[in-house]
TORKOL-4160 file (C-alpha; in steps of 0.2 Angstrom, whole numbers, padded with zeros to 4 digits, m for minus):
387
<pt num="1" X="0756" Y="m0188" Z="m0576"/>
<pt num="2" X="0771" Y="m0179" Z="m0569"/>
<pt num="3" X="0772" Y="m0164" Z="m0580"/>
<pt num="4" X="0786" Y="m0151" Z="m0582"/>
<pt num="5" X="0780" Y="m0133" Z="m0588"/>
<pt num="6" X="0794" Y="m0122" Z="m0594"/>
<pt num="7" X="0789" Y="m0104" Z="m0596"/>
<pt num="8" X="0800" Y="m0088" Z="m0598"/>
<pt num="9" X="0786" Y="m0078" Z="m0588"/>
<pt num="10" X="0774" Y="m0084" Z="m0575"/>
<pt num="11" X="0765" Y="m0078" Z="m0559"/>
<pt num="12" X="0767" Y="m0065" Z="m0552"/>
<pt num="13" X="0770" Y="m0057" Z="m0569"/>
<pt num="14" X="0753" Y="m0054" Z="m0576"/>
<pt num="15" X="0747" Y="m0052" Z="m0594"/>
<pt num="16" X="0736" Y="m0062" Z="m0606"/>
<pt num="17" X="0749" Y="m0076" Z="m0609"/>
<pt num="18" X="0751" Y="m0078" Z="m0590"/>
<pt num="19" X="0733" Y="m0078" Z="m0586"/>
<pt num="20" X="0729" Y="m0091" Z="m0600"/>
<pt num="21" X="0744" Y="m0101" Z="m0595"/>
<pt num="22" X="0739" Y="m0101" Z="m0577"/>
<pt num="23" X="0720" Y="m0105" Z="m0581"/>
<pt num="24" X="0725" Y="m0121" Z="m0591"/>
<pt num="25" X="0737" Y="m0127" Z="m0578"/>
<pt num="26" X="0725" Y="m0125" Z="m0564"/>
<pt num="27" X="0713" Y="m0137" Z="m0573"/>
<pt num="28" X="0727" Y="m0149" Z="m0577"/>
<pt num="29" X="0733" Y="m0149" Z="m0559"/>
<pt num="30" X="0717" Y="m0156" Z="m0553"/>
<pt num="31" X="0721" Y="m0173" Z="m0561"/>
<pt num="32" X="0741" Y="m0172" Z="m0563"/>
<pt num="33" X="0756" Y="m0166" Z="m0554"/>
<pt num="34" X="0761" Y="m0150" Z="m0563"/>
<pt num="35" X="0777" Y="m0141" Z="m0559"/>
<pt num="36" X="0781" Y="m0124" Z="m0567"/>
<pt num="37" X="0800" Y="m0121" Z="m0570"/>
<pt num="38" X="0803" Y="m0102" Z="m0574"/>
<pt num="39" X="0816" Y="m0088" Z="m0572"/>
<pt num="40" X="0817" Y="m0080" Z="m0555"/>
<pt num="41" X="0811" Y="m0062" Z="m0555"/>
<pt num="42" X="0812" Y="m0047" Z="m0542"/>
<pt num="43" X="0800" Y="m0050" Z="m0527"/>
<pt num="44" X="0797" Y="m0068" Z="m0532"/>
<pt num="45" X="0799" Y="m0084" Z="m0520"/>
<pt num="46" X="0811" Y="m0097" Z="m0526"/>
<pt num="47" X="0797" Y="m0111" Z="m0523"/>
<pt num="48" X="0779" Y="m0110" Z="m0520"/>
<pt num="49" X="0762" Y="m0118" Z="m0523"/>
<pt num="50" X="0749" Y="m0108" Z="m0532"/>
<pt num="51" X="0731" Y="m0116" Z="m0533"/>
<pt num="52" X="0739" Y="m0134" Z="m0534"/>
<pt num="53" X="0753" Y="m0130" Z="m0546"/>
<pt num="54" X="0771" Y="m0131" Z="m0540"/>
<pt num="55" X="0782" Y="m0116" Z="m0545"/>
<pt num="56" X="0801" Y="m0117" Z="m0545"/>
<pt num="57" X="0811" Y="m0102" Z="m0550"/>
<pt num="58" X="0829" Y="m0102" Z="m0557"/>
<pt num="59" X="0843" Y="m0091" Z="m0561"/>
<pt num="60" X="0842" Y="m0083" Z="m0578"/>
<pt num="61" X="0859" Y="m0080" Z="m0588"/>
<pt num="62" X="0850" Y="m0066" Z="m0598"/>
<pt num="63" X="0843" Y="m0058" Z="m0582"/>
<pt num="64" X="0858" Y="m0062" Z="m0569"/>
<pt num="65" X="0852" Y="m0049" Z="m0555"/>
<pt num="66" X="0833" Y="m0053" Z="m0557"/>
<pt num="67" X="0832" Y="m0034" Z="m0560"/>
<pt num="68" X="0819" Y="m0035" Z="m0574"/>
<pt num="69" X="0801" Y="m0040" Z="m0567"/>
<pt num="70" X="0793" Y="m0039" Z="m0584"/>
<pt num="71" X="0803" Y="m0035" Z="m0599"/>
<pt num="72" X="0817" Y="m0045" Z="m0607"/>
<pt num="73" X="0807" Y="m0060" Z="m0610"/>
<pt num="74" X="0821" Y="m0070" Z="m0617"/>
<pt num="75" X="0828" Y="m0083" Z="m0604"/>
<pt num="76" X="0838" Y="m0098" Z="m0602"/>
<pt num="77" X="0841" Y="m0106" Z="m0585"/>
<pt num="78" X="0854" Y="m0120" Z="m0583"/>
<pt num="79" X="0846" Y="m0125" Z="m0568"/>
<pt num="80" X="0831" Y="m0130" Z="m0577"/>
<pt num="81" X="0841" Y="m0142" Z="m0588"/>
<pt num="82" X="0848" Y="m0150" Z="m0572"/>
<pt num="83" X="0830" Y="m0152" Z="m0565"/>
<pt num="84" X="0825" Y="m0161" Z="m0581"/>
<pt num="85" X="0839" Y="m0173" Z="m0579"/>
<pt num="86" X="0837" Y="m0176" Z="m0561"/>
<pt num="87" X="0818" Y="m0177" Z="m0560"/>
<pt num="88" X="0808" Y="m0191" Z="m0569"/>
<pt num="89" X="0795" Y="m0180" Z="m0577"/>
<pt num="90" X="0783" Y="m0189" Z="m0590"/>
<pt num="91" X="0781" Y="m0174" Z="m0601"/>
<pt num="92" X="0789" Y="m0157" Z="m0604"/>
<pt num="93" X="0778" Y="m0143" Z="m0610"/>
<pt num="94" X="0786" Y="m0126" Z="m0615"/>
<pt num="95" X="0777" Y="m0109" Z="m0615"/>
<pt num="96" X="0775" Y="m0096" Z="m0624"/>
<pt num="97" X="0787" Y="m0095" Z="m0639"/>
<pt num="98" X="0798" Y="m0104" Z="m0651"/>
<pt num="99" X="0816" Y="m0100" Z="m0649"/>
<pt num="100" X="0833" Y="m0108" Z="m0652"/>
<pt num="101" X="0836" Y="m0105" Z="m0634"/>
<pt num="102" X="0825" Y="m0120" Z="m0630"/>
<pt num="103" X="0837" Y="m0132" Z="m0638"/>
<pt num="104" X="0846" Y="m0138" Z="m0622"/>
<pt num="105" X="0829" Y="m0143" Z="m0615"/>
<pt num="106" X="0828" Y="m0155" Z="m0630"/>
<pt num="107" X="0840" Y="m0167" Z="m0619"/>
<pt num="108" X="0824" Y="m0173" Z="m0612"/>
<pt num="109" X="0820" Y="m0182" Z="m0629"/>
<pt num="110" X="0835" Y="m0193" Z="m0626"/>
<pt num="111" X="0825" Y="m0201" Z="m0612"/>
<pt num="112" X="0810" Y="m0202" Z="m0623"/>
<pt num="113" X="0800" Y="m0188" Z="m0614"/>
<pt num="114" X="0787" Y="m0180" Z="m0625"/>
<pt num="115" X="0791" Y="m0162" Z="m0629"/>
<pt num="116" X="0777" Y="m0150" Z="m0632"/>
<pt num="117" X="0776" Y="m0131" Z="m0636"/>
<pt num="118" X="0762" Y="m0118" Z="m0635"/>
<pt num="119" X="0766" Y="m0103" Z="m0645"/>
<pt num="120" X="0758" Y="m0086" Z="m0640"/>
<pt num="121" X="0768" Y="m0075" Z="m0652"/>
<pt num="122" X="0779" Y="m0083" Z="m0667"/>
<pt num="123" X="0783" Y="m0065" Z="m0671"/>
<pt num="124" X="0787" Y="m0049" Z="m0662"/>
<pt num="125" X="0773" Y="m0036" Z="m0659"/>
<pt num="126" X="0773" Y="m0021" Z="m0671"/>
<pt num="127" X="0764" Y="m0005" Z="m0674"/>
<pt num="128" X="0765" Y="m0007" Z="m0693"/>
<pt num="129" X="0763" Y="m0025" Z="m0696"/>
<pt num="130" X="0746" Y="m0033" Z="m0694"/>
<pt num="131" X="0746" Y="m0052" Z="m0690"/>
<pt num="132" X="0740" Y="m0057" Z="m0708"/>
<pt num="133" X="0757" Y="m0049" Z="m0715"/>
<pt num="134" X="0766" Y="m0064" Z="m0707"/>
<pt num="135" X="0773" Y="m0077" Z="m0720"/>
<pt num="136" X="0782" Y="m0093" Z="m0720"/>
<pt num="137" X="0798" Y="m0085" Z="m0727"/>
<pt num="138" X="0798" Y="m0073" Z="m0712"/>
<pt num="139" X="0800" Y="m0086" Z="m0699"/>
<pt num="140" X="0819" Y="m0087" Z="m0696"/>
<pt num="141" X="0827" Y="m0104" Z="m0701"/>
<pt num="142" X="0833" Y="m0108" Z="m0683"/>
<pt num="143" X="0815" Y="m0105" Z="m0677"/>
<pt num="144" X="0809" Y="m0117" Z="m0691"/>
<pt num="145" X="0822" Y="m0130" Z="m0685"/>
<pt num="146" X="0817" Y="m0128" Z="m0667"/>
<pt num="147" X="0798" Y="m0130" Z="m0672"/>
<pt num="148" X="0802" Y="m0145" Z="m0681"/>
<pt num="149" X="0808" Y="m0154" Z="m0666"/>
<pt num="150" X="0793" Y="m0153" Z="m0655"/>
<pt num="151" X="0782" Y="m0168" Z="m0653"/>
<pt num="152" X="0767" Y="m0157" Z="m0654"/>
<pt num="153" X="0763" Y="m0138" Z="m0655"/>
<pt num="154" X="0748" Y="m0128" Z="m0650"/>
<pt num="155" X="0745" Y="m0111" Z="m0656"/>
<pt num="156" X="0733" Y="m0097" Z="m0651"/>
<pt num="157" X="0735" Y="m0088" Z="m0668"/>
<pt num="158" X="0724" Y="m0092" Z="m0683"/>
<pt num="159" X="0738" Y="m0085" Z="m0695"/>
<pt num="160" X="0753" Y="m0092" Z="m0686"/>
<pt num="161" X="0744" Y="m0109" Z="m0684"/>
<pt num="162" X="0743" Y="m0111" Z="m0703"/>
<pt num="163" X="0762" Y="m0107" Z="m0705"/>
<pt num="164" X="0767" Y="m0118" Z="m0691"/>
<pt num="165" X="0757" Y="m0133" Z="m0699"/>
<pt num="166" X="0769" Y="m0131" Z="m0714"/>
<pt num="167" X="0784" Y="m0134" Z="m0702"/>
<pt num="168" X="0777" Y="m0147" Z="m0691"/>
<pt num="169" X="0761" Y="m0156" Z="m0695"/>
<pt num="170" X="0759" Y="m0161" Z="m0677"/>
<pt num="171" X="0751" Y="m0145" Z="m0673"/>
<pt num="172" X="0734" Y="m0137" Z="m0667"/>
<pt num="173" X="0725" Y="m0121" Z="m0666"/>
<pt num="174" X="0718" Y="m0118" Z="m0649"/>
<pt num="175" X="0710" Y="m0102" Z="m0642"/>
<pt num="176" X="0713" Y="m0093" Z="m0626"/>
<pt num="177" X="0700" Y="m0096" Z="m0612"/>
<pt num="178" X="0691" Y="m0090" Z="m0597"/>
<pt num="179" X="0684" Y="m0096" Z="m0581"/>
<pt num="180" X="0666" Y="m0092" Z="m0581"/>
<pt num="181" X="0663" Y="m0096" Z="m0562"/>
<pt num="182" X="0671" Y="m0080" Z="m0554"/>
<pt num="183" X="0660" Y="m0069" Z="m0567"/>
<pt num="184" X="0645" Y="m0078" Z="m0562"/>
<pt num="185" X="0648" Y="m0076" Z="m0543"/>
<pt num="186" X="0648" Y="m0057" Z="m0543"/>
<pt num="187" X="0631" Y="m0050" Z="m0537"/>
<pt num="188" X="0636" Y="m0033" Z="m0530"/>
<pt num="189" X="0652" Y="m0025" Z="m0536"/>
<pt num="190" X="0662" Y="m0012" Z="m0527"/>
<pt num="191" X="0672" Y="m0006" Z="m0541"/>
<pt num="192" X="0663" Y="0011" Z="m0544"/>
<pt num="193" X="0665" Y="0014" Z="m0525"/>
<pt num="194" X="0683" Y="0009" Z="m0524"/>
<pt num="195" X="0689" Y="0019" Z="m0538"/>
<pt num="196" X="0676" Y="0034" Z="m0535"/>
<pt num="197" X="0667" Y="0032" Z="m0551"/>
<pt num="198" X="0652" Y="0043" Z="m0552"/>
<pt num="199" X="0648" Y="0044" Z="m0571"/>
<pt num="200" X="0633" Y="0035" Z="m0578"/>
<pt num="201" X="0643" Y="0025" Z="m0590"/>
<pt num="202" X="0660" Y="0016" Z="m0590"/>
<pt num="203" X="0670" Y="0012" Z="m0605"/>
<pt num="204" X="0683" Y="m0001" Z="m0601"/>
<pt num="205" X="0700" Y="m0005" Z="m0609"/>
<pt num="206" X="0710" Y="m0019" Z="m0601"/>
<pt num="207" X="0728" Y="m0022" Z="m0607"/>
<pt num="208" X="0746" Y="m0017" Z="m0601"/>
<pt num="209" X="0751" Y="0001" Z="m0605"/>
<pt num="210" X="0761" Y="m0001" Z="m0621"/>
<pt num="211" X="0761" Y="0008" Z="m0638"/>
<pt num="212" X="0755" Y="m0006" Z="m0649"/>
<pt num="213" X="0741" Y="m0008" Z="m0637"/>
<pt num="214" X="0734" Y="0008" Z="m0643"/>
<pt num="215" X="0727" Y="0016" Z="m0628"/>
<pt num="216" X="0730" Y="0034" Z="m0637"/>
<pt num="217" X="0717" Y="0029" Z="m0650"/>
<pt num="218" X="0704" Y="0029" Z="m0637"/>
<pt num="219" X="0710" Y="0045" Z="m0629"/>
<pt num="220" X="0710" Y="0054" Z="m0645"/>
<pt num="221" X="0692" Y="0049" Z="m0648"/>
<pt num="222" X="0686" Y="0055" Z="m0631"/>
<pt num="223" X="0683" Y="0073" Z="m0635"/>
<pt num="224" X="0671" Y="0068" Z="m0649"/>
<pt num="225" X="0662" Y="0055" Z="m0638"/>
<pt num="226" X="0659" Y="0067" Z="m0624"/>
<pt num="227" X="0651" Y="0080" Z="m0635"/>
<pt num="228" X="0636" Y="0068" Z="m0637"/>
<pt num="229" X="0638" Y="0058" Z="m0621"/>
<pt num="230" X="0647" Y="0068" Z="m0608"/>
<pt num="231" X="0642" Y="0057" Z="m0592"/>
<pt num="232" X="0655" Y="0043" Z="m0596"/>
<pt num="233" X="0672" Y="0038" Z="m0588"/>
<pt num="234" X="0686" Y="0029" Z="m0598"/>
<pt num="235" X="0695" Y="0016" Z="m0587"/>
<pt num="236" X="0712" Y="0010" Z="m0593"/>
<pt num="237" X="0716" Y="m0006" Z="m0583"/>
<pt num="238" X="0733" Y="m0014" Z="m0584"/>
<pt num="239" X="0751" Y="m0013" Z="m0578"/>
<pt num="240" X="0763" Y="0000" Z="m0586"/>
<pt num="241" X="0776" Y="m0009" Z="m0597"/>
<pt num="242" X="0781" Y="0006" Z="m0607"/>
<pt num="243" X="0784" Y="0021" Z="m0596"/>
<pt num="244" X="0788" Y="0033" Z="m0609"/>
<pt num="245" X="0772" Y="0029" Z="m0618"/>
<pt num="246" X="0762" Y="0030" Z="m0601"/>
<pt num="247" X="0769" Y="0048" Z="m0599"/>
<pt num="248" X="0764" Y="0053" Z="m0617"/>
<pt num="249" X="0747" Y="0046" Z="m0613"/>
<pt num="250" X="0746" Y="0057" Z="m0597"/>
<pt num="251" X="0752" Y="0072" Z="m0606"/>
<pt num="252" X="0739" Y="0069" Z="m0619"/>
<pt num="253" X="0725" Y="0068" Z="m0606"/>
<pt num="254" X="0731" Y="0084" Z="m0598"/>
<pt num="255" X="0732" Y="0093" Z="m0615"/>
<pt num="256" X="0715" Y="0089" Z="m0620"/>
<pt num="257" X="0707" Y="0093" Z="m0603"/>
<pt num="258" X="0701" Y="0075" Z="m0600"/>
<pt num="259" X="0707" Y="0072" Z="m0583"/>
<pt num="260" X="0689" Y="0070" Z="m0576"/>
<pt num="261" X="0685" Y="0057" Z="m0589"/>
<pt num="262" X="0700" Y="0046" Z="m0588"/>
<pt num="263" X="0707" Y="0034" Z="m0575"/>
<pt num="264" X="0723" Y="0023" Z="m0575"/>
<pt num="265" X="0720" Y="0010" Z="m0562"/>
<pt num="266" X="0737" Y="0000" Z="m0565"/>
<pt num="267" X="0737" Y="m0018" Z="m0562"/>
<pt num="268" X="0721" Y="m0024" Z="m0554"/>
<pt num="269" X="0719" Y="m0040" Z="m0543"/>
<pt num="270" X="0708" Y="m0054" Z="m0551"/>
<pt num="271" X="0693" Y="m0049" Z="m0540"/>
<pt num="272" X="0694" Y="m0030" Z="m0545"/>
<pt num="273" X="0696" Y="m0034" Z="m0564"/>
<pt num="274" X="0681" Y="m0045" Z="m0564"/>
<pt num="275" X="0672" Y="m0031" Z="m0555"/>
<pt num="276" X="0677" Y="m0019" Z="m0568"/>
<pt num="277" X="0670" Y="m0030" Z="m0581"/>
<pt num="278" X="0654" Y="m0031" Z="m0571"/>
<pt num="279" X="0652" Y="m0013" Z="m0569"/>
<pt num="280" X="0657" Y="m0007" Z="m0586"/>
<pt num="281" X="0645" Y="m0004" Z="m0601"/>
<pt num="282" X="0657" Y="m0010" Z="m0615"/>
<pt num="283" X="0675" Y="m0014" Z="m0617"/>
<pt num="284" X="0686" Y="m0007" Z="m0631"/>
<pt num="285" X="0702" Y="m0015" Z="m0638"/>
<pt num="286" X="0711" Y="m0003" Z="m0650"/>
<pt num="287" X="0726" Y="m0014" Z="m0653"/>
<pt num="288" X="0738" Y="m0013" Z="m0667"/>
<pt num="289" X="0742" Y="m0032" Z="m0666"/>
<pt num="290" X="0736" Y="m0045" Z="m0655"/>
<pt num="291" X="0735" Y="m0065" Z="m0656"/>
<pt num="292" X="0719" Y="m0069" Z="m0648"/>
<pt num="293" X="0711" Y="m0056" Z="m0638"/>
<pt num="294" X="0707" Y="m0064" Z="m0621"/>
<pt num="295" X="0700" Y="m0048" Z="m0614"/>
<pt num="296" X="0686" Y="m0050" Z="m0627"/>
<pt num="297" X="0682" Y="m0067" Z="m0620"/>
<pt num="298" X="0683" Y="m0059" Z="m0602"/>
<pt num="299" X="0671" Y="m0045" Z="m0607"/>
<pt num="300" X="0659" Y="m0058" Z="m0615"/>
<pt num="301" X="0660" Y="m0069" Z="m0599"/>
<pt num="302" X="0653" Y="m0053" Z="m0590"/>
<pt num="303" X="0640" Y="m0051" Z="m0604"/>
<pt num="304" X="0647" Y="m0035" Z="m0611"/>
<pt num="305" X="0648" Y="m0030" Z="m0628"/>
<pt num="306" X="0666" Y="m0026" Z="m0636"/>
<pt num="307" X="0673" Y="m0014" Z="m0649"/>
<pt num="308" X="0689" Y="m0020" Z="m0656"/>
<pt num="309" X="0702" Y="m0015" Z="m0670"/>
<pt num="310" X="0704" Y="m0023" Z="m0687"/>
<pt num="311" X="0721" Y="m0029" Z="m0681"/>
<pt num="312" X="0714" Y="m0044" Z="m0670"/>
<pt num="313" X="0718" Y="m0062" Z="m0674"/>
<pt num="314" X="0708" Y="m0072" Z="m0677"/>
<pt num="315" X="0698" Y="m0060" Z="m0688"/>
<pt num="316" X="0682" Y="m0069" Z="m0686"/>
<pt num="317" X="0682" Y="m0068" Z="m0667"/>
<pt num="318" X="0669" Y="m0054" Z="m0667"/>
<pt num="319" X="0653" Y="m0055" Z="m0677"/>
<pt num="320" X="0651" Y="m0037" Z="m0682"/>
<pt num="321" X="0635" Y="m0030" Z="m0676"/>
<pt num="322" X="0630" Y="m0046" Z="m0667"/>
<pt num="323" X="0641" Y="m0047" Z="m0651"/>
<pt num="324" X="0652" Y="m0032" Z="m0655"/>
<pt num="325" X="0659" Y="m0020" Z="m0667"/>
<pt num="326" X="0675" Y="m0019" Z="m0677"/>
<pt num="327" X="0683" Y="m0002" Z="m0682"/>
<pt num="328" X="0697" Y="0002" Z="m0694"/>
<pt num="329" X="0712" Y="0007" Z="m0683"/>
<pt num="330" X="0715" Y="0022" Z="m0694"/>
<pt num="331" X="0697" Y="0028" Z="m0693"/>
<pt num="332" X="0694" Y="0037" Z="m0677"/>
<pt num="333" X="0676" Y="0043" Z="m0682"/>
<pt num="334" X="0671" Y="0025" Z="m0684"/>
<pt num="335" X="0676" Y="0021" Z="m0666"/>
<pt num="336" X="0668" Y="0037" Z="m0660"/>
<pt num="337" X="0651" Y="0032" Z="m0669"/>
<pt num="338" X="0651" Y="0015" Z="m0663"/>
<pt num="339" X="0655" Y="0019" Z="m0645"/>
<pt num="340" X="0641" Y="0032" Z="m0644"/>
<pt num="341" X="0629" Y="0020" Z="m0652"/>
<pt num="342" X="0632" Y="0007" Z="m0638"/>
<pt num="343" X="0631" Y="0020" Z="m0624"/>
<pt num="344" X="0615" Y="0027" Z="m0630"/>
<pt num="345" X="0606" Y="0010" Z="m0633"/>
<pt num="346" X="0605" Y="m0001" Z="m0618"/>
<pt num="347" X="0595" Y="m0015" Z="m0627"/>
<pt num="348" X="0609" Y="m0016" Z="m0640"/>
<pt num="349" X="0622" Y="m0017" Z="m0626"/>
<pt num="350" X="0612" Y="m0031" Z="m0618"/>
<pt num="351" X="0609" Y="m0041" Z="m0634"/>
<pt num="352" X="0627" Y="m0040" Z="m0639"/>
<pt num="353" X="0633" Y="m0044" Z="m0622"/>
<pt num="354" X="0622" Y="m0059" Z="m0621"/>
<pt num="355" X="0627" Y="m0065" Z="m0638"/>
<pt num="356" X="0645" Y="m0064" Z="m0633"/>
<pt num="357" X="0643" Y="m0074" Z="m0617"/>
<pt num="358" X="0633" Y="m0087" Z="m0628"/>
<pt num="359" X="0648" Y="m0088" Z="m0640"/>
<pt num="360" X="0660" Y="m0091" Z="m0625"/>
<pt num="361" X="0649" Y="m0106" Z="m0620"/>
<pt num="362" X="0645" Y="m0113" Z="m0637"/>
<pt num="363" X="0662" Y="m0112" Z="m0644"/>
<pt num="364" X="0669" Y="m0118" Z="m0627"/>
<pt num="365" X="0681" Y="m0104" Z="m0624"/>
<pt num="366" X="0684" Y="m0110" Z="m0606"/>
<pt num="367" X="0699" Y="m0116" Z="m0597"/>
<pt num="368" X="0690" Y="m0133" Z="m0592"/>
<pt num="369" X="0688" Y="m0137" Z="m0611"/>
<pt num="370" X="0704" Y="m0131" Z="m0617"/>
<pt num="371" X="0713" Y="m0141" Z="m0603"/>
<pt num="372" X="0704" Y="m0156" Z="m0608"/>
<pt num="373" X="0709" Y="m0155" Z="m0627"/>
<pt num="374" X="0727" Y="m0152" Z="m0620"/>
<pt num="375" X="0726" Y="m0167" Z="m0609"/>
<pt num="376" X="0720" Y="m0177" Z="m0624"/>
<pt num="377" X="0735" Y="m0173" Z="m0635"/>
<pt num="378" X="0747" Y="m0177" Z="m0620"/>
<pt num="379" X="0740" Y="m0195" Z="m0620"/>
<pt num="380" X="0742" Y="m0198" Z="m0638"/>
<pt num="381" X="0760" Y="m0190" Z="m0639"/>
<pt num="382" X="0765" Y="m0201" Z="m0624"/>
<pt num="383" X="0758" Y="m0217" Z="m0632"/>
<pt num="384" X="0767" Y="m0213" Z="m0648"/>
<pt num="385" X="0784" Y="m0210" Z="m0639"/>
<pt num="386" X="0782" Y="m0227" Z="m0631"/>
<pt num="387" X="0781" Y="m0236" Z="m0647"/>
């Protein structure tokens, strides 16, 4: 199949959505002709090939000078409409949101081309609204209209999938995934040496630096943790999206005299990120809101236990006490106690990490399996569009 993938953000922008999209498309590109159509961003090439995936970038009317590398995700590229009219694609797949801005791409339906959507976020992130607070009535009527006109919709959110299904019955919940092979290849990591980490233990937190990601929750818990386990480093890995929040975090670290315990690495390469997971003892995700925590899957791929907030969707992803722990986002002491419990109990860390890895394998949270499921839907939708 010749498939056009329209995404408002793609490589070299890096985040959970981008990593998941790339992982699935890499698998699909082994059998199909995949072209990603995406807005031009600063320091990007207009065209390139990445791991078998063709990438074409277009001028975005909402970012006319390509001055925003990450922010301002809303995008519309007239050139993409022309591309869809000029090139005989068999199917169009849009990532990662449903928006009225996609309506011009519906022109492809005039030529009986299936139009598929993958939704990563049906609502905006919030410090106050957990995912379970979303209701059908909160979905804007224009977005409802847009959702109705896709031939099929994938959603990574447990809560959002149920709501989307009320709007469009041709929809399916799918998880995020991971490629296990790079994690299994690591034998001797140089992460500690590269970042000059000499502590006995490493607590890792992977996500972009943004307030709803909750890095401050970990920092505020560190003084109580190091009272009982002082030989530990807290590593925050991810690009800075909110510079004001990042400045507050640095100020908080300085105010609490935690400089020797805390390291912000910035954006890591894939190899360095996998090495960080390999060398860490546990991973903490203190988010206020997230649709499917892909970093949890990555930590489990490296056989590491996780501690996550009670604001994660799906709420069943971690089996509390088996492959990780939950903590109430408003209960700092619970985070302190569970972190110390894991740091001081190697057997428990190993048991939980191995249980997490088994879950990834048993539930098939891998890009290979997810891509196969997506491909199966492609085939069904194409047959239906021919009749």
